[in-house]
BAVEXDO-246433 format. One record per residue: residue in one letter; residue number from 1; x, y, z of N, C-alpha, C in turn. Coordinates in steps of 0.001 Angstrom, whole numbers, always signed. Layout:
# residues N
A  NUM  X  Y  Z  X  Y  Z  X  Y  Z
...
END
This chain:
# residues 181
M  1  -29071  +47176  +31508  -27795  +46496  +31451  -27830  +45438  +30353
N  2  -26768  +45376  +29597  -26685  +44447  +28471  -26226  +43071  +28958
R  3  -27048  +42060  +28736  -26727  +40701  +29183  -25978  +39895  +28122
K  4  -25796  +40470  +26984  -25141  +39747  +25896  -23723  +39283  +26268
P  5  -22843  +40100  +26874  -21508  +39617  +27247  -21557  +38458  +28244
Q  6  -22484  +38525  +29211  -22620  +37426  +30172  -23060  +36146  +29466
W  7  -24023  +36281  +28599  -24528  +35127  +27855  -23419  +34515  +27007
L  8  -22636  +35363  +26312  -21526  +34869  +25489  -20468  +34173  +26338
A  9  -20198  +34699  +27521  -19221  +34074  +28413  -19698  +32690  +28853
V  10  -20972  +32578  +29202  -21534  +31282  +29603  -21465  +30291  +28442
V  11  -21837  +30729  +27256  -21785  +29859  +26076  -20347  +29423  +25797
A  12  -19397  +30346  +25910  -17990  +30008  +25661  -17484  +28978  +26671
V  13  -17812  +29165  +27940  -17386  +28208  +28972  -18019  +26843  +28717
L  14  -19302  +26818  +28406  -19971  +25549  +28106  -19372  +24883  +26867
A  15  -19017  +25664  +25866  -18401  +25104  +24656  -17052  +24472  +24974
V  16  -16262  +25129  +25814  -14958  +24572  +26206  -15156  +23280  +26991
I  17  -16088  +23273  +27926  -16359  +22063  +28714  -16834  +20931  +27811
L  18  -17736  +21222  +26891  -18228  +20207  +25958  -17093  +19681  +25085
H  19  -16258  +20572  +24594  -15120  +20160  +23765  -14200  +19215  +24540
L  20  -13845  +19581  +25767  -12962  +18735  +26576  -13603  +17380  +26865
A  21  -14899  +17372  +27139  -15596  +16108  +27394  -15571  +15212  +26163
I  22  -15768  +15785  +24999  -15745  +14998  +23758  -14347  +14471  +23484
V  23  -13336  +15324  +23644  -11948  +14892  +23416  -11578  +13761  +24375
W  24  -12065  +13813  +25605  -11787  +12767  +26578  -12566  +11486  +26249
A  25  -13827  +11606  +25874  -14708  +10447  +25724  -14552  +9696  +24411
V  26  -14348  +10390  +23308  -14355  +9729  +21995  -13339  +8591  +21894
P  27  -12066  +8769  +22283  -11141  +7635  +22162  -11562  +6431  +23002
R  28  -12095  +6685  +24175  -12527  +5592  +25046  -13710  +4839  +24439
V  29  -14653  +5568  +23895  -15825  +4941  +23277  -15417  +4172  +22023
V  30  -14584  +4781  +21184  -14144  +4123  +19950  -13444  +2807  +20268
M  31  -12513  +2823  +21224  -11776  +1598  +21536  -12663  +575  +22229
S  32  -13564  +1004  +23099  -14431  +23  +23753  -15373  -632  +22748
V  33  -15849  +119  +21769  -16692  -462  +20719  -15877  -1444  +19878
A  34  -14663  -1052  +19498  -13809  -1942  +18703  -13472  -3211  +19475
M  35  -13124  -3058  +20755  -12776  -4236  +21555  -13990  -5129  +21781
A  36  -15166  -4546  +21953  -16377  -5355  +22108  -16670  -6123  +20826
K  37  -16506  -5470  +19686  -16748  -6134  +18400  -15767  -7287  +18197
I  38  -14492  -7034  +18487  -13479  -8088  +18362  -13727  -9171  +19401
G  39  -14152  -8761  +20609  -14399  -9707  +21690  -15518  -10684  +21413
D  40  -16376  -10368  +20449  -17437  -11309  +20079  -16861  -12603  +19524
T  41  -15672  -12529  +18936  -15070  -13716  +18311  -13712  -14062  +18900
A  42  -13276  -13362  +19952  -11930  -13574  +20482  -11946  -13634  +22003
A  43  -11034  -14445  +22549  -10845  -14516  +23989  -9789  -13491  +24405
L  44  -9775  -13142  +25679  -8758  -12233  +26186  -7395  -12912  +26184
N  45  -6359  -12135  +25926  -4974  -12605  +25962  -4750  -13838  +25094
E  46  -5348  -13812  +23929  -5213  -14917  +22968  -5400  -14338  +21563
F  47  -4496  -14718  +20645  -4616  -14192  +19285  -5819  -14775  +18563
T  48  -6463  -13940  +17786  -7449  -14378  +16810  -6947  -13900  +15451
H  49  -7234  -14663  +14429  -6710  -14382  +13095  -7875  -14237  +12118
P  50  -8346  -13010  +11921  -9467  -12813  +11000  -9101  -13239  +9581
P  51  -10097  -13625  +8804  -9812  -13958  +7403  -9329  -12722  +6646
R  52  -8788  -12965  +5489  -8273  -11874  +4658  -9375  -10840  +4420
A  53  -8999  -9577  +4499  -9966  -8486  +4351  -10520  -8423  +2934
T  54  -11802  -8128  +2865  -12470  -7886  +1582  -13201  -6549  +1693
D  55  -13874  -6165  +629  -14628  -4914  +684  -15805  -4994  +1655
A  56  -16183  -6193  +2073  -17306  -6360  +2988  -16866  -6591  +4433
S  57  -15586  -6828  +4682  -15140  -7138  +6042  -14623  -5898  +6749
R  58  -14796  -5899  +8058  -14335  -4774  +8863  -13886  -5254  +10245
A  59  -13026  -6261  +10322  -12526  -6724  +11618  -11647  -5658  +12267
V  60  -10958  -4878  +11461  -10188  -3733  +11948  -10625  -2517  +11139
V  61  -10315  -1340  +11663  -10678  -113  +10954  -9868  -16  +9670
R  62  -10554  +258  +8580  -9928  +409  +7261  -8963  -734  +6934
P  63  -9438  -1964  +6888  -8538  -3080  +6614  -7996  -3036  +5189
S  64  -6779  -3501  +5044  -6157  -3576  +3724  -6198  -5017  +3245
P  65  -6619  -5271  +2024  -6628  -6644  +1512  -5219  -7188  +1275
D  66  -4210  -6324  +1364  -2824  -6755  +1193  -2159  -7140  +2504
L  67  -2913  -7121  +3600  -2358  -7443  +4910  -3142  -8571  +5567
A  68  -2409  -9444  +6254  -3021  -10466  +7103  -2920  -9952  +8537
Y  69  -4041  -9906  +9233  -4088  -9349  +10578  -4209  -10454  +11615
S  70  -3609  -10212  +12780  -3835  -11009  +13980  -4081  -10014  +15104
I  71  -5060  -10323  +15954  -5458  -9389  +17003  -5528  -10129  +18333
C  72  -4988  -9492  +19378  -5085  -10035  +20734  -5635  -8944  +21642
L  73  -6770  -9224  +22278  -7319  -8300  +23272  -6535  -8488  +24562
L  74  -5925  -7424  +25052  -5080  -7505  +26241  -5857  -7130  +27494
D  75  -5719  -7973  +28521  -6223  -7661  +29853  -5063  -7881  +30813
L  76  -4485  -6796  +31301  -3300  -6857  +32151  -3650  -6787  +33632
S  77  -4933  -6878  +33965  -5359  -6756  +35360  -4877  -7920  +36216
Q  78  -4602  -9064  +35605  -4127  -10226  +36351  -2621  -10423  +36221
G  79  -1943  -9493  +35567  -493  -9578  +35436  -51  -9426  +33996
P  80  +1268  -9510  +33782  +1839  -9297  +32449  +1390  -10339  +31427
V  81  +1489  -9949  +30160  +1147  -10829  +29041  +2367  -10937  +28130
R  82  +2669  -12165  +27717  +3786  -12426  +26799  +3246  -12503  +25377
I  83  +3911  -11780  +24465  +3539  -11803  +23049  +4775  -12164  +22246
E  84  +4658  -13196  +21418  +5735  -13585  +20516  +5137  -13792  +19131
V  85  +5729  -13105  +18160  +5222  -13118  +16794  +6370  -13468  +15857
P  86  +6272  -14594  +15133  +7334  -14901  +14173  +7290  -13946  +12982
A  87  +8450  -13464  +12600  +8552  -12533  +11474  +8347  -13260  +10156
S  88  +7871  -12515  +9167  +7734  -13046  +7811  +8045  -11931  +6822
A  89  +8732  -12293  +5754  +9059  -11317  +4710  +7800  -11052  +3890
P  90  +7656  -9906  +3320  +8585  -8790  +3365  +8397  -7886  +4578
Y  91  +7281  -8023  +5318  +7041  -7101  +6425  +6078  -7702  +7427
T  92  +6470  -7616  +8705  +5618  -7989  +9833  +5769  -6904  +10888
S  93  +4664  -6469  +11475  +4763  -5503  +12573  +3845  -5913  +13714
L  94  +4280  -5569  +14921  +3486  -5739  +16129  +3262  -4346  +16699
A  95  +1995  -3959  +16848  +1649  -2656  +17421  +773  -2882  +18646
L  96  +1033  -2117  +19703  +249  -2195  +20928  -530  -897  +21107
Y  97  -1816  -1043  +21450  -2709  +102  +21616  -3330  +74  +23011
S  98  -3425  +1242  +23632  -4073  +1349  +24935  -5590  +1370  +24753
S  99  -6293  +1356  +25877  -7761  +1368  +25814  -8316  +2717  +25373
I  100  -7442  +3712  +25186  -7907  +5018  +24698  -7310  +5323  +23323
T  101  -6997  +4292  +22584  -6532  +4313  +21186  -5097  +4780  +20995
D  102  -4362  +5068  +22070  -2966  +5481  +21912  -2115  +4300  +21475
N  103  -1324  +4508  +20439  -358  +3503  +19985  +927  +3759  +20774
Y  104  +1254  +2858  +21718  +2398  +3101  +22593  +3610  +2230  +22293
F  105  +3509  +1331  +21311  +4660  +496  +20961  +4464  -57  +19559
V  106  +5542  -56  +18769  +5551  -708  +17455  +6930  -1302  +17239
R  107  +6961  -2515  +16744  +8216  -3138  +16334  +7925  -3880  +15044
N  108  +8894  -3863  +14122  +8722  -4608  +12875  +9981  -5387  +12546
N  109  +9874  -6258  +11571  +10985  -7149  +11241  +12114  -6461  +10486
R  110  +11976  -5197  +10164  +13028  -4474  +9446  +13922  -3672  +10387
E  111  +13530  -3548  +11634  +14313  -2788  +12608  +15490  -3609  +13118
D  112  +16427  -2916  +13732  +17565  -3559  +14398  +18303  -4533  +13497
G  113  +18518  -4162  +12255  +19251  -5034  +11342  +18385  -6056  +10648
G  114  +17132  -6117  +10995  +16198  -7028  +10326  +16137  -8396  +10972
L  115  +14974  -8982  +10917  +14764  -10345  +11409  +14540  -11255  +10217
Q  116  +15038  -12455  +10312  +14812  -13457  +9280  +13436  -14079  +9492
D  117  +12912  -14706  +8455  +11624  -15392  +8580  +11675  -16363  +9754
G  118  +10648  -16314  +10588  +10548  -17216  +11729  +11177  -16675  +13001
E  119  +12091  -15703  +12911  +12650  -15108  +14126  +11559  -14305  +14825
M  120  +11640  -14247  +16151  +10546  -13689  +16944  +10674  -12200  +17229
I  121  +9538  -11534  +17110  +9342  -10226  +17721  +8680  -10560  +19052
G  122  +9364  -10307  +20164  +8845  -10738  +21456  +8828  -9639  +22493
V  123  +7710  -9534  +23212  +7576  -8556  +24290  +6803  -9170  +25454
V  124  +7033  -8609  +26625  +6188  -8865  +27784  +5548  -7526  +28121
V  125  +4226  -7489  +28082  +3483  -6251  +28326  +3035  -6244  +29783
T  126  +3399  -5180  +30503  +2995  -5039  +31895  +1949  -3937  +32014
G  127  +1161  -4024  +33061  +168  -2990  +33324  +827  -1726  +33839
P  128  +60  -654  +33969  +640  +628  +34359  +1289  +623  +35744
A  129  +830  -224  +36643  +1381  -255  +38001  +2301  -1449  +38234
D  130  +2488  -2296  +37225  +3283  -3516  +37393  +4762  -3261  +37152
E  131  +5577  -4088  +37804  +7014  -4068  +37553  +7340  -5146  +36532
A  132  +8497  -5010  +35905  +8942  -6012  +34933  +9187  -7329  +35650
P  133  +8766  -8440  +35059  +9034  -9737  +35667  +10539  -10000  +35736
A  134  +10947  -10730  +36754  +12358  -11092  +36903  +12703  -12230  +35947
N  135  +13956  -12325  +35600  +14486  -13437  +34792  +13765  -13611  +33463
L  136  +13636  -12523  +32724  +13019  -12609  +31395  +13906  -13412  +30457
P  137  +13306  -14254  +29634  +14100  -14944  +28613  +14729  -13940  +27647
E  138  +15865  -14309  +27087  +16542  -13445  +26130  +15639  -13193  +24926
G  139  +15672  -11973  +24439  +14900  -11623  +23250  +13538  -11028  +23538
L  140  +13119  -11036  +24807  +11827  -10438  +25155  +12052  -9053  +25749
A  141  +11443  -8049  +25152  +11512  -6685  +25677  +10331  -6461  +26610
V  142  +10510  -5632  +27622  +9419  -5274  +28523  +8811  -3962  +28038
V  143  +7487  -3969  +27900  +6753  -2781  +27467  +5680  -2504  +28515
S  144  +5656  -1292  +29027  +4665  -912  +30028  +3475  -243  +29342
S  145  +2307  -828  +29545  +1085  -271  +28964  +570  +864  +29845
P  146  +69  +1929  +29251  -507  +3011  +30052  -1880  +2668  +30636
T  147  -2506  +1591  +30143  -3823  +1180  +30636  -3837  -335  +30839
E  148  -4778  -825  +31653  -4856  -2266  +31905  -5467  -3041  +30750
K  149  -6201  -2381  +29911  -6803  -3054  +28757  -6294  -2398  +27488
G  150  -6319  -3157  +26414  -5860  -2646  +25132  -5851  -3771  +24125
L  151  -5077  -3591  +23069  -4972  -4672  +22096  -3623  -4667  +21413
A  152  -3269  -5852  +20940  -2072  -6051  +20125  -2550  -6344  +18711
L  153  -1953  -5669  +17744  -2324  -5845  +16347  -1075  -6206  +15552
V  154  -1127  -7360  +14889  -24  -7805  +14032  -477  -7655  +12590
R  155  +396  -7063  +11797  +122  -6899  +10363  +1227  -7600  +9588
R  156  +838  -8375  +8586  +1794  -9057  +7704  +1417  -8763  +6261
V  157  +2412  -8406  +5455  +2157  -8174  +4033  +1926  -9515  +3351
I  158  +862  -9580  +2537  +554  -10768  +1737  +1094  -10508  +335
E  159  +2142  -11232  -35  +2741  -11007  -1358  +1916  -11613  -2485
S  160  +1232  -12727  -2193  +420  -13389  -3216  -567  -14316  -2524
D  161  -1566  -14763  -3272  -2515  -15737  -2720  -1803  -17016  -2305
A  162  -778  -17388  -3051  -30  -18614  -2746  +716  -18509  -1417
A  163  +976  -17297  -947  +1704  -17104  +312  +810  -17271  +1544
M  164  -504  -17234  +1379  -1418  -17265  +2529  -1278  -18500  +3413
P  165  -1160  -19717  +2868  -1016  -20866  +3771  +212  -20754  +4686
G  166  +1320  -20266  +4156  +2513  -20076  +4981  +2308  -19004  +6038
L  167  +1643  -17914  +5657  +1348  -16857  +6623  +378  -17349  +7694
D  168  -604  -18149  +7286  -1547  -18702  +8264  -833  -19598  +9272
A  169  +150  -20369  +8816  +925  -21218  +9737  +1710  -20355  +10722
L  170  +2314  -19280  +10236  +3036  -18374  +11131  +2080  -17684  +12098
R  171  +935  -17268  +11602  -49  -16625  +12480  -483  -17590  +13578
A  172  -694  -18847  +13221  -1127  -19843  +14204  -66  -20083  +15275
S  173  +1200  -19859  +14945  +2265  -20079  +15926  +2546  -18834  +16772
S  174  +1843  -17749  +16511  +1992  -16538  +17329  +1429  -16798  +18722
V  175  +2016  -16144  +19721  +1637  -16368  +21115  +1210  -15054  +21754
C  176  +77  -15080  +22414  -388  -13990  +23276  -1011  -14685  +24480
T  177  -317  -14662  +25610  -756  -15441  +26762  -246  -14792  +28046
P  178  -928  -15015  +29165  -400  -14480  +30419  +1039  -14951  +30642
Y  179  +1888  -14042  +31125  +3296  -14373  +31336  +3406  -15486  +32372
G  180  +4229  -16453  +32065  +4392  -17608  +32939  +3688  -18836  +32398
N  181  +2797  -18665  +31431  +2121  -19817  +30800  +2953  -20354  +29662
END
């Protein structure tokens, strides 16, 4: 009796199982490594503002030297988190990522007719099982995260070196804090 078909079937099943395990595990490992690296210099639910990217820096994956980044590690296990980011020309964006690298929300200052410099991009991020808080202030959108942990990434275009002090002031006024604080 030829065992080759049985052997091929076993190998095929094992290959499918291995493939599914890798597809499931890689995003979780990548994000946990990134969050651990960022967590070395950042507190939970609080923005950190890395220095301008250079060819030697890697605070985020593939950083652009034309962007100023702000990062907030989100922990929604104790309740919702409020994020408010003042807009700056020519471009500011707020992106939210789950703990498995899924980008589940993006807003920028060019949407909805555009925001003027200093106007807020504001959200309240809730955990997967949480309800939206009652009596939200005007201008704050509710975003439900698919996971309890994740990160918020703000990107701002740097038009010139002279613009950095103004961008740093705006970055410093950004808020990432448990809702109600």
